[in-house]
C-alpha positions in Angstrom: -7.5 48.7 -15.9 -4.2 48.5 -14.0 -4.7 44.9 -13.2 -6.1 44.0 -16.8 -2.8 45.6 -18.0 -0.5 43.7 -15.5 -2.0 40.3 -16.2 -1.7 40.8 -19.9 -5.3 40.4 -21.0 -7.8 40.5 -18.5 -9.9 37.9 -16.3 -9.5 35.6 -19.7 -6.0 35.2 -19.0 -6.0 34.9 -15.2 -8.4 32.1 -15.6 -6.6 30.2 -18.5 -3.5 30.3 -16.2 -5.5 28.9 -13.2 -7.0 26.2 -15.4 -3.3 24.8 -15.8 -3.4 24.0 -12.2 -6.7 22.4 -12.0 -7.0 18.1 -12.7 -9.3 17.7 -15.5 -9.7 14.0 -14.8 -12.3 12.7 -12.4 -11.6 12.4 -8.6 -12.4 8.6 -9.2 -9.3 7.9 -11.4 -7.0 10.1 -9.2 -8.2 8.1 -6.2 -7.5 4.8 -7.6 -4.1 5.9 -9.3 -2.6 7.1 -6.0 -4.2 3.7 -4.4 -2.8 1.4 -6.8 0.9 3.5 -6.8 1.1 3.1 -3.0 0.0 -0.6 -3.3 2.8 -1.1 -5.8 5.4 0.5 -3.8 4.2 -1.5 -0.6 5.0 -4.8 -2.7 8.0 -4.0 -3.7 9.0 -2.6 -0.4 7.6 -6.6 0.9 10.1 -8.0 -1.6 7.7 -8.6 -4.7 8.6 -8.5 -8.4 7.4 -5.0 -9.4 8.3 -3.5 -12.6 9.9 -0.1 -12.4 7.2 1.0 -15.2 4.2 0.3 -13.1 5.8 2.2 -10.0 6.6 5.2 -12.2 3.3 5.5 -14.5 2.3 8.9 -14.1 -1.5 10.3 -13.9 -1.8 10.7 -17.3 -0.4 7.6 -18.5 -2.7 5.6 -15.7 -6.0 7.1 -17.4 -5.0 6.5 -21.1 -4.4 3.0 -20.0 -7.3 2.3 -17.3 -9.6 5.3 -18.6 -11.2 7.8 -16.3 -13.4 5.6 -14.9 -11.4 2.5 -14.4 -12.7 -1.1 -14.5 -11.9 -2.6 -11.2 -11.3 -5.9 -12.4 -8.1 -4.3 -14.6 -7.0 -2.7 -11.8 -5.9 -6.1 -10.2 -2.3 -6.7 -9.3 -0.4 -10.1 -9.2 3.1 -10.6 -7.9 5.7 -13.0 -7.2 8.3 -12.9 -4.5 11.7 -12.1 -6.0 13.1 -14.7 -3.6 10.7 -17.4 -4.6 8.5 -16.8 -7.6 6.1 -19.7 -6.3 4.8 -17.5 -3.8 2.3 -15.4 -5.4 0.1 -12.3 -3.8 -3.3 -11.0 -5.6 -4.6 -7.5 -4.8 -8.2 -6.9 -5.8 -10.1 -3.7 -5.5 -13.2 -4.0 -4.3 -16.7 -1.8 -5.1 -18.2 0.9 -3.3 -21.2 -1.1 -2.2 -21.3 -3.1 0.9 -19.2 -6.4 0.9 -21.5 -9.4 1.4 -21.0 -13.2 1.4 -22.1 -13.2 -2.2 -19.6 -10.8 -3.4 -16.6 -13.0 -1.4 -17.8 -16.1 -3.0 -18.1 -14.5 -6.4 -14.4 -13.3 -6.4 -13.0 -16.8 -4.7 -14.7 -18.3 -8.0 -12.4 -15.7 -9.9 -9.3 -16.9 -8.4 -7.3 -20.0 -10.2 -5.2 -22.0 -8.2 -6.3 -20.4 -4.6 -4.1 -23.3 -3.0 -0.9 -21.9 -4.6 -1.8 -18.2 -3.7 0.4 -16.8 -0.8 -1.4 -13.8 -0.1 -4.4 -11.8 -0.8 -5.0 -7.9 -0.5 -8.2 -6.3 -0.6 -8.9 -2.9 -1.3 -12.1 -1.5 0.1 -14.1 1.2 -0.6 -16.8 0.4 2.1 -17.7 -2.1 4.8 -17.6 -5.6 4.9 -20.0 -7.4 6.8 -18.9 -10.1 9.5 -19.9 -13.2 7.5 -18.2 -11.9 4.3 -15.1 -11.9 6.6 -15.6 -15.1 8.0 -16.0 -16.7 4.2 -12.4 -15.4 3.6 -11.3 -17.4 6.4 -11.8 -20.4 4.2 -8.5 -19.3 2.0 -5.2 -21.0 3.0 -3.6 -17.7 2.4 -3.0 -14.6 4.5 -5.7 -12.1 3.7 -5.5 -8.3 4.2 -7.7 -5.6 3.8 -6.7 -1.8 3.8 -9.6 1.1 3.1 -8.8 3.0 0.0 -8.3 6.3 1.9 -5.5 4.6 3.7 -3.4 4.3 0.5 -3.7 7.7 -0.7 -0.7 8.5 0.8 2.4 6.2 1.5 3.2 7.0 4.9 6.5 5.5 4.6 7.6 8.1 2.0 7.1 10.9 4.6 10.2 13.2 4.7 10.3 12.6 8.5 9.7 8.9 8.5 12.6 6.9 9.8 13.7 4.0 7.8 12.7 0.7 8.6 14.9 -2.8 7.9 12.9 -6.2 8.5 15.4 -8.6 10.1 15.5 -12.1 9.5 15.4 -15.2 12.0 19.0 -15.3 11.9 19.7 -11.6 12.2 17.4 -11.2 15.0 19.3 -14.3 17.0 22.3 -12.5 16.6 20.5 -9.5 18.2 19.1 -11.3 21.0 22.5 -13.2 21.6 24.7 -9.9 21.3 22.6 -7.9 23.9 21.8 -11.2 26.0 18.0 -10.4 26.1 14.7 -12.2 24.6 12.2 -11.2 22.1 9.7 -10.5 24.3 11.9 -8.1 26.0 12.1 -5.5 23.0 9.7 -2.8 22.7 6.8 -3.6 21.2 5.3 -2.7 17.7 1.9 -4.0 17.2 0.5 -5.8 14.4 -2.0 -3.3 13.9 0.4 -0.3 13.6 0.4 1.3 10.3 3.8 0.6 9.8 3.4 -3.0 10.5 0.5 -3.7 8.2 2.5 -1.8 5.4 5.0 -4.4 5.6 3.0 -7.3 6.0 4.7 -7.8 9.1 3.7 -10.8 11.6 4.0 -11.3 15.1 7.3 -12.4 16.4 9.3 -10.4 13.7 11.8 -7.8 14.4 12.2 -4.4 13.2 15.1 -2.1 12.8 14.2 1.7 12.9 16.9 4.2 12.1 16.5 7.7 12.9 18.4 10.7 11.1 18.3 14.1 11.9 17.7 16.3 15.1 19.9 15.9 17.9 21.9 13.2 16.9 22.8 11.8 13.4 21.7 8.5 13.7 19.6 6.5 16.2 18.7 2.9 15.9 16.4 1.0 18.0 14.7 -2.0 17.3 11.0 -3.2 18.0 9.2 -6.6 18.0 6.1 -7.2 16.6 2.8 -8.3 18.9 
């Protein structure tokens, strides 16, 4: 009785309060919302033109727009580089079945002006076989793949994550001249590193990494992608 009085109405009231913390939508829509949000942030960080409305959209707004069981084709994202509107990238969410050659051929048939495509990102929910990957080699643009589980959290937004700045060719040369060194003598960052993949870095690019906090206010290092 004491417990009932304390919570003002017994178990029914407690259940009602707890229900406010439960996501009433599908896990499927939540997964697509989180991964799509990360991709939008990724594109913006890479220099693509992404509307604020897209990045700041809430889960509730996402479900109103795309439904509780989103149609994959509607989740696609097309964006252009802010510095060059002709350079476009396309993001495609793939289904949960194993990805075979026929699925890739079907996808490529749906892409207009493939010759002008600068990049293609595929979000996978299953395995892609060897022959399907070989089919992607026919594209002239850079093709990247991410498992959807890799995108549920934006790794660059973590509170202890350093800040990253991708140096231009000019800034890279200034750095090498300043320290009288060569890029191959810089510490390495593998092209397969999670951060390198997030920013779409390629071999030879140099990244400035700034760490704050800890024993020093700021520590700057440089890494060359290998």
